[in-house]
N, C-alpha and C positions, 0 to 999 in steps of 0.2 A: 504494499499500500503506499510505504515513504517513497519507493523510488516511481512509481506512479505520480503521486504528488510533486515530486522534483520534476519529472518530465512535463507536466503539467505549467510548472511555475516557466520552467525555462523557454514554452513555447509562447508564454505570454509574453516574456522579457525579448523573446525575437520579434513578434509579432505588434508589440508597442509603435515602434518607430515606424513601421509600414503603415500602422492606424494611425500615426502624428502627419505623416507625410502627405497621406491619402485626404486628411481634415485639409491640411495648409492648401493641397491642389484644388479644392474644393471651395477655396475663398479666394485663390488667386483673382489679381485683377485683369479683365477684361475691358480694354479700349474701347472706343464707338466715336460714331460721328452722325450727327444730323443736321439738315437743311430742310426747308419749307421746299414744297414739290415746285412754287413759283418766285423767282427774284426779279424783284422791278430794277431798272436802270436806267442811267438817263443819257440822253444822246448827248456828244458832245463835252461826255465828261468823264474824267476817271472814276471807274468803278471799281473799289476794293473789296475784297474777298480772302479777310483775316485767317488765318488754320486756326490760333488759340481759342475765338469763341464758338467756333463748331466740334470743336474736339474732347472729349469727355476729359482728358487729361492731354498738358502738351510736355510730352517727353523726348526732348531734341536726341538723336543716336538711336532710338530706340523703333515707335511708331511714328510716322512720317503721313501727309495724305498729299496726292500726285493731283495733278487739275488734268482734265483733259475735256473729251466732250467736242460737237461741233464749234462751240466760239471760238474767235480768234483772240488771244489774250498778247495784250502789250506786255508783260512780263508773267512770270511762273517762277517763284521764288520758294523756297522754304518756307518760310511765315503767310508768305500774301502774295494773292494773284490780282492782276486788274485788267478790265476788260474797258477800254477806252472809245472804242466803237461797238456800242452792243448791235444786237440783230434781234428782231424781234423771232420767236419761235428756237433761235440757237440755241442749247442745251449747256448745260455748266456739270461735268463729272465728276466726282472728286473718288479717291480710291484711298483707303487706310489702309496703309502697308505696315506691316511687320518686319523689323529690318534684320531680327535675328537668320529668317529665313526665306526672307524678302518673297511673302506670301502676302495675298490682297486676303485683311481681315473683311472688310465690309466694302461696298460701292454704292453710291448713290447718285441719281442724277435730276436736276432741277432745270426748267424752263424759263427762258428768258420773254419778258414783257415790259418793251421799250415806253417809256414817257418821252415826248418829243419838248425840249427844251423852248423854253419861251414862247408856244402857243396857246390860243385861247382867245376867242371874241368876246366870248362871254363870260358874265361873274361866277366865280368857282365857291360856296361856301364850305369852311372846315372848320371844325374845332379838335381839340386835342385834349385829352383828360390826362394828368399825370402826375408826376411827385417834382422832384427838384431839379430832374434834368428837363423836363417842361418850363417849370418856374424860371431854369435857368436860359430859358427860350434856346435850346438847341437845334429846332426848327428853323428860327431866324435869318440865318445864313441863305439856303437852299431856298424857301418860301419866300421871303421879303427882301434881303440885302440883294442878292444877286438874279433874283426876278424870274429863276428857272419858274416860277408858277405868275403867270402874267393875272392880273385883275382877280387876286384872291381878296375874299372877304374873312377872317378869323371872326368865331362866334366863341362867348364866354363871358363871364364876369369882371377878368383882371386884364387891365390893359397892358399889353406887350412894350416894354420899353424900348420907347426910341422909335417906337411906329405909332402914334396916334390912330384913334381907331380901330386897332386891331385889337382882339384881345385873344385869350388861351384861358385853359383851366386847370394850371398846376399849382401843385399846394407841395411844399418842399416837407420832405420828411414823414409824406404819407403812405399808407400801405391800401391795399384796394378794399380793405376791411374798414379802414377808417369813412370810405365813400358809403357805407354802410350803417353811419351813428349818426348824432345830432349834435351840432356845434352851438353851444350856449356860452361860451367862456371871453372874457377882453381879449385876449392874443390867440383866440383859435380861429384858423383860417373858417369863414364862413362857406358852408356846405350847400349847394342849394339845390343840390338831387334826393337830399333826404326828407322827404316829407308827408306827413301823414295822410292818411287814405281819405277820399270823399272830396268836398267841396272846402278843406281845410288846406290855408297857407302857411307856412312857417320860412318869417322873413330873418330869422337871427337874433342874435343875443344885444340887449340896446348899447352896454358897455363897449361891443367891438365896432360899433357903428358910430359913436362917439369918439373912439381912437381912433378909428381911419381920417373921420374931419379933422381931429386936432393935430394929426402927425401933417397930413394934407397943409394945414392952417400954418402949422409951425412947424416943417422941417425942420431948422436949426437946433432944438432943443436937442438936449442929449437922451435920448430914446434909447431903450434896450435892444438887443437884438432882436427878441422873441416878437417884440411892440412892433417894429419896422417890417420885420422878414415875413411875418402872418398876416399883418394889415395890408400891405404894400400892396398899389395897382387896381383896389378895391373905388378909388376916390371917386372915379365916375360916375361910380352907381351909389355914393353916398348922398348924395345930392336928394334921394328920396325920403330921406331921414332928418328928425330935428337934431342939428348939432348939439344944442343943447341934454336933449333928454335920451337921445338913441333911436326913441321912437318912430313910426312910422309917419312920416309927414301926412299924408291923405289916406288915414287907413278907411278900409272898406268891409264890410261884416266879415265873419270867420277868418278875419286875418289872425297870425299868432306869431308872437315874439316871446322871448325871455327875456324877465326885468331882473337884472344882475344884482340891483341894488335891494329888491325883494325876497330874491333867489326862488321867483317862481316864473312859471308859464304865463302869460296874458294872451287872453283872447279878447277881441275887439267884436260885441255882440250888436255894431250898429249903430253907439252911441257911446262907449265907453268900453274900456278894458277893464277885464275882471279875471282874479288869479282862476287857472286850472291846471289840471297835472297832466305831464307826457302821459302816465299810463292810462290817460282817457281817449289814447287815438292809438290808430293803428297807422304803424310807419311803414313805410318801403321807400325802393327806389324809383323814382317817378321822373324820366326825363320829359315827357310830354309838360308836367304842370310848372318845371324848371323853363320850359321855354316858354311856357303863358305867362307865367309870374311875372319876368324881366322882358317881355316882347322883343323876344329873338326870335331868329329866321331858321328853322328848323334845318341844322347842315346837310349838306350833300354824302359829306363825310365825314365821321367822327372816326377818331384815332385815340387808340389808350397805349398810355406808356409807363406800365405800371410792374414792380415787379421786383426791384431791389432791395426795398426796406422789408419787403414780404418774408424774404427767402435767404437772402446773401448770409447772415447769421446764424441760420438753422446750425442745429448739433450736430447732426448727422445727417451728409448728403446723400446718402442712399436710404435714409428712412423717412423724407419729406412726405408728409399727408398734402396733397393738391387738392384733394377733394374740396371744402368747403371755398378756395378760393375759385376752381372752377365752375363750383355753381352760382358765386357771388359775380362771375364772368360772364356767365350765359345770362344772369337777370339782367344785366347790363345791356349786353345787346339785344336780349327781348324790349326792354323798356323802350331803348333808343327806335328800332324798328317800329315798334306800336305805334311811335309820335310820328315817324319819318319815313312812311314805308317805301318808298322809292329810294332809301338811303344804304349808303356802302357802311358795314362799320370795319374799321381796321384795329386788328388786334398786332403791335408792333412788339418784336420780339426784342428784350432789352437787355442792356451790358452783359456779357457772359464775365467779363476781365474787368478785375478791381485793381489790375495792377500788379506791381512786384512787391516782393517781400521785403525789400527796404525800403521801408515809406515811414513817414512823421508819426503816423498813430500805431504804429505797430501791429497793424493788423495782417491775421493770417490770410493771406489774401488768395493763396493757392488753393485752401478750405473755401473759401468764400466764392473762387469763380468754380469751385466745384459745384456748390450749392446752388449757384444760378446755371449752370449748364441743365441741373436735372430740369428746371423752370423751363429752360429753352426745351428740352426735349418734351417737357407734357405739354406744351403749348402748339408746337409741333402734331404729337400725337393725339389729341382734343380736338386743334380746332383747324388743321389742314383741310382742304379738299372740302370745304365747305361752302364755296362761292354761289352754289345756287341758292343757299342760304341769305346771301348778302354778307357772307363773312370772310377777311383775307387777311393772309400774316403778310407783313413786311417786316426782313429781315433787317433793321436797324445794328442788331448787336454785330455785325460781320463787319462792319467799318470801323468796329474798335480797335486800334495797336496796343497790345496788351503794355510793349516794353516803352513806346516813346509816344503814347497817347495821350500822358498827364502830365503836371507839372512837376517839376523838381526843385527843391530847395538850393539854394546857392549859397547860404551863409555854414560856416565851419562849424557850428555846432552840431552840424549831420555830418558832413561832408567830409571833414579830415579823419584819414587812417586812425589817428591817435592824436592824442595832444601835443604831443614834443613834435610830432611829425614834419620834418622842413623836406621832402621830395613833393613833385608836383600831382601826385596821383590824388584824386577825391574819389567820395565813392558816391554812386548815384542812387537818389535819397529821392523817394517819389511823395509829392504832397497833393491836397485836396481829395487824394484816392475817398470814394470811388468814382469822380467826377472827370472824367477825360475831356476836360475843357477843348485844349487842343482839338478833339477829334469833333468836337459838336458840330462845324459845317460841314463832314462827311456824313453824319450819322442823318443829318436831314435829309440827305440827297435821295436816299430811296423812298422815301415819302413821297418828296418830291416827283419821282419816276410815276410812285402811283395815282399821285392824283391827276398828273398831263396823263397817264394812259387814260384812265378813265372819265374824265372830264370832257364834256361837250364839246366838241372844237368848234 
């Protein structure tokens, strides 16, 4: 019996290393690439396709992406390919190749749709809902400054900086979930989409509209960052509200506001404001009511550009639950198309790259990139190939250069290799992450291409 027991122990000892090896092999990382079925490119413009945004992990000298298809490339390099003269219907084919044995892991093909630069006789109406990228007007260079999209009218509540009469719906730091909540604080940017159901209309917080007017009237005062950032660009809408009280100047029956001094919601009954509770109403995302309340024209194209704040700092890239985000996005789409039946909803693939590991904030950028790639994959799997529902994907993320698309610090606090270093070498340290400010102009090109492709010529 002892001999049998010893033999069993010996077999276990021999097998255990193989069990561990099998477990490790089952957990081996498998690389991947993803690209929407259609790429929108602008004529007469360099359209860049960077590798880092579309690959699950960027691992030089191991897995690489090779470009082919029927398109003519102006350059095909390790990190980027460019098409300067895109042809409608031409294809872009990507091959993910593992260089250990030079085997192709995956192949994808997308079809190009071309938007012609600077054409269009009639007005085209466009709105953008987003976060700090939209708040920082990533779109302004392509859509407004360079006039790739002539006769464009932008719809929203926040006036675009340097472009009077043009508006957007960008709110820095916001997530998609934020657009499904009421805003009732002094420094909380007004969200006009979250409305009580039925005949009621929510106009925001009294303290917020007071602050908008105060900052506009006295811009030189030392306001805090939160005060200026969250109330900026609403000033053209503040005229509807009393500068002293923040209440709507000419309310009508069933108008609803939040009185910050009373810490209560207030309902106008036709003659006076009366206290009421948030729970007395059923609230939802209502694009039609938003348009009618603010007397806005229904945009022919509504673009949404969110996601970075939602998922960039997820704890585990491989275990992100997108179910709530997808459900809310479907609600935004449905609400818009109910209000503008002939409209086109554009879901923009956000930034998949947060820059390099040497950054001022000390962010774990490679992990953030992995989280955002998972969102990219989710968007393509859930929302691509739905043009028959007037849902389109525009890949803005592929235009972002992970190495050179952000700002860098110049001061020696960060760039000097060590304190007593006397040489000329410096460390490249990224600042402003995850905002690729230098890449903003190129990020707007794909949206301009979409608008030009689908607008009435």
